[in-house]
C-alpha positions in Angstrom: 202.5 76.1 112.6 199.7 73.9 111.2 196.6 72.9 113.1 197.9 69.4 113.5 201.3 70.6 114.8 199.5 72.8 117.4 197.2 69.9 118.5 200.2 67.6 118.9 202.5 70.1 120.6 203.3 70.2 124.3 201.4 72.4 126.8 204.1 75.2 126.8 203.8 75.6 123.0 200.1 75.6 123.2 199.8 78.2 125.9 202.4 80.3 124.1 200.2 80.1 121.0 197.3 81.3 123.0 199.3 84.3 124.4 200.8 85.2 121.0 197.5 85.0 119.2 196.3 88.0 121.0 199.3 89.9 122.3 197.2 92.1 124.7 195.9 88.9 126.4 197.8 87.7 129.5 197.6 84.4 131.3 195.2 85.7 133.8 192.7 86.5 131.1 193.2 83.0 129.6 192.6 81.4 132.9 189.5 83.5 133.7 188.0 82.2 130.5 188.5 78.6 131.7 185.0 78.8 133.4 183.1 79.5 130.2 182.2 76.0 129.2 181.9 73.5 132.1 182.4 69.9 131.1 182.2 67.8 134.1 184.3 66.2 136.8 186.2 62.9 137.0 186.9 61.0 140.1 189.3 58.2 141.0 188.7 55.6 143.6 190.7 56.5 146.7 192.9 53.4 147.1 193.5 54.3 150.7 189.8 54.4 151.5 189.3 51.0 149.8 192.3 49.5 151.6 191.1 50.9 155.0 187.6 49.5 154.4 189.0 46.0 153.7 191.5 46.2 156.5 189.1 47.6 159.1 185.7 46.5 158.0 184.1 46.9 161.5 185.1 50.6 161.5 183.0 51.1 158.4 180.2 48.6 159.1 181.3 47.3 155.7 179.2 44.1 156.0 176.0 46.1 156.4 176.9 48.6 153.7 177.5 45.7 151.3 174.3 44.0 152.3 172.4 47.2 151.2 174.1 46.9 147.8 174.0 43.1 147.5 170.6 42.0 149.0 171.6 38.3 148.8 174.2 38.9 151.6 172.8 37.3 154.7 173.0 38.9 158.2 175.5 36.2 159.1 177.7 37.0 156.1 177.5 40.8 156.9 178.6 40.1 160.5 181.4 37.9 159.2 182.6 40.7 156.8 182.5 43.2 159.7 184.6 40.6 161.7 187.2 40.5 158.8 186.1 37.7 156.5 187.8 37.7 153.1 185.7 39.4 150.4 184.7 37.7 147.2 185.0 39.4 143.8 181.5 40.9 143.9 182.0 42.2 147.4 185.3 43.8 146.5 183.8 45.5 143.5 181.0 46.9 145.7 183.5 48.0 148.2 185.4 50.0 145.5 182.0 51.6 144.6 181.5 52.6 148.2 185.1 54.1 148.3 184.4 56.0 145.1 181.2 57.4 146.5 183.1 58.6 149.6 185.6 60.3 147.3 182.8 62.0 145.3 181.1 63.2 148.5 184.4 64.9 149.6 184.6 66.8 146.3 187.9 65.1 145.7 187.5 65.0 141.9 189.2 66.9 139.1 186.9 69.5 137.6 187.1 70.1 133.9 186.1 73.2 131.9 187.3 75.4 129.1 186.4 77.7 126.2 186.2 77.9 122.5 188.9 79.7 120.6 189.3 80.4 116.9 192.0 78.8 114.7 190.6 80.4 111.6 187.1 81.5 110.3 186.1 77.9 109.7 187.7 76.2 112.7 187.0 76.5 116.4 189.2 74.7 119.0 188.5 73.9 122.6 191.0 75.1 125.2 190.7 72.8 128.2 191.5 73.2 131.9 191.2 70.9 135.0 191.7 71.3 138.7 190.6 70.4 142.2 187.9 72.2 144.1 189.0 74.8 146.6 185.6 74.6 148.4 183.9 78.0 148.3 187.1 79.4 146.9 186.3 78.0 143.5 188.4 75.6 141.4 192.2 75.7 141.0 192.2 75.4 137.2 195.4 74.5 135.4 195.8 74.5 131.6 195.4 70.9 130.2 195.7 71.4 126.5 193.9 72.4 123.2 191.6 70.0 121.6 189.9 69.8 118.1 186.5 69.9 119.8 184.7 70.0 123.1 183.7 66.3 122.6 187.4 65.4 122.2 188.2 67.2 125.5 185.4 65.3 127.3 186.6 61.9 126.0 190.2 62.8 127.1 189.0 63.7 130.6 186.7 60.6 130.9 189.7 58.4 130.2 191.6 59.9 133.1 189.3 58.8 135.9 187.2 55.9 137.3 184.0 57.8 137.2 182.8 60.8 135.1 180.0 63.3 136.0 178.7 65.5 133.2 178.5 69.3 133.6 178.8 69.8 137.3 177.7 73.4 137.3 
């Protein structure tokens, strides 16, 4: 198999390549190594939180929260928003940011990490993993795929979410 074929292959082929590369290595050892190079974490805006904030603005004091972000919102407008007024584009955007921050506070992102492996004496590849936090139980990493570089893995993960946080550890 060529390097290009490996990089384009599916996850099963890539994980089998990792196992066959070192026959004494099992999947547990491969997954333990997933912690070696922390990359970051991506978050997606929780659509349910956003919809709830828009549907029940008084429950979230949304008008006052928006006023903190957009100082030109008057007290009367903040009260109107809390009473259910229709949001303009700027207010909707700020509400999405608030929903995203709530998601980030709850550790609801997908954590990304990996390790370097050798293709040949001149070429290192990056083996990437991602998974949700288990709280104090760690991160439930799953194999994502093999990349040509750590930077390529980061770009891949950045494209999967609404917000990226570098090296969370």
